[in-house]
N, C-alpha and C positions, 0 to 999 in steps of 0.2 A: 504494500500500500504506500502511496506517496502523498495522499491527502484524505482527510476525513472531515465531515461536517455533520453536526447534530441538527435535527429539526428544532424549531423554536420551542416545541413542547417536550423535547427530549425523548420522544418515543421512537424516533427513527434516526439512523445514521446513513450517510451517503459516503461511499469511499471511491477513490480513484486509484488505479494501480498501473504497474508496468505491463500488465497483460492487455492494455489498451481498452479496458472496460471500466464502467462505473457499476457499483453494486449498492442496492438499497437494502438495509438491514433493519430488522425489528430489534431494538436495543434490549428489551426485556427478555426475549427468548434467544437472541443471537441467530435467529433464522434469516436466511437470505430470502428476500421477497422478490427481487427482480434484478436482472443484469441488463445493462445498457451497452450496446456495441455500436461503433461507428467511427471511433478515432483510429488512425493508422499508426500511432506511436504512443508512448507512455502518456497516461493521463496525469498531469502534474498538479491540478487544482480542481476542487469541486465546491459548490455551495448550493444551498437551498433557499428559495424565496421565503419571506416571512410567513406567507400563507400556505406554504407547502405545495403549491401547484406547479412550480417550475424548479428545475435543476439547471445549473450552469457548470460546464466543465471546460477546462483549458488543457491543451495537450502540447507535447513537444513536437507534434506535427504542424505547429503554428496555426491551430484553429481553436475557435471557441464554439461550443455547441450548446444550444438552449433546448432542454428536454421538457416536454409537457408530461407531467405525471398524471396519468389518467385513472387513478384510483378514485374510489368513492370517498370524498371528503365530507365531513359533517359541515353542512352549510349553516353558518350562523347569521341570523337576521340582525340588522343593526339594532343596537340597544344603547340605552343611556349609561348603564353601569353593570359591572360584574365584580363581585367581591373578591374574586381571584386576583384582580389588578390592584387591590389595596396596598400590598407591600411596595409596589412600584411608585405609587403616589406618596406613600409615607417617606420613602427614601428621597424622592424629589423635594418634598417639603422640608425634610430635615437638612438637606444641603442648602436650603435657602432661608433658614432661620438663623439670624445672628446670635452668636453665643456671647459676644462681648461688645461693648460700646465704649467710645472715648468721650469723657465728659469735657466741660468747658476748660478745665485746667490741663487737659491732655492725659489724664489718668485713664487707664483701661479698667473697666468695671464689668463684672459678669452681668448678663442680662437675665431678668426674671422672665422666663418663657411665657408666663401668663399675660405679660403686658406687651410683648412684641410678636407681631404676626410675620409669617414668611411672605416674601414678595418675589415676583418673577416677571420677566419680560414676555412679550408675545413670542419672540424667537425661542425662548426657553420652553414655553408651553408647546410650541410646534415640535421641539426636540423631544418633549415628553410623549407627544402623540406618536412620533416615529419610534421611540423606545417601546411603547405599548404595542405598536404594529409588529415590531420584531419579536416581541414576546408572545405573539399570538392573539393579541387583543385589538387588532386593526379594525374589527367590526364595531367597536365602541364609537358612538357619536361624539364628536369633539365637544358639542355643547353640554352633553351629559357628563363627560369627563371634567369639563371646566366647573360645572355646578358641584360635583363631588369634591373636587380639589378645593374650591372656595369654602365649602362646608367643613372640610377637614382642617383647613387653615384657621377657621373660626373656632375649632374645637368641637364641632358638631359631628355626629355620626361615627363616633369612635375614632381611633387613629392615635396620633401622637400623644 
């Protein structure tokens, strides 16, 4: 094997190897699910799309191949929120909550978390949506994620 990639949910692995093939594996059982053939030289790199619908491979034959994975995937309808995404939002908020402030004299003081709210830019929020998509939560509606994030930042709905 020259390259391995895990699916966002960790259930599958895609490998590329010197035998010119890609192989899709069930991680829990170690069972080979499918072999992809088409490169004429070693497969040097592989990756899976965040939604698991596509694989991309690069080879020493100087080609890239995009593979459509035709398995039956669970189709998720867009939703405002899923509790499985909570740890990602908690980590996002934690990184944006100041731990210290500088007072008028220049002294560094610890912040009482109950009086300081996390803040973020629109660019950072878009980065969070990208992270959610890569983690398998791309079907969450941005407005629902934003509402949940704001509620968590106010200390509502569990969390920090």
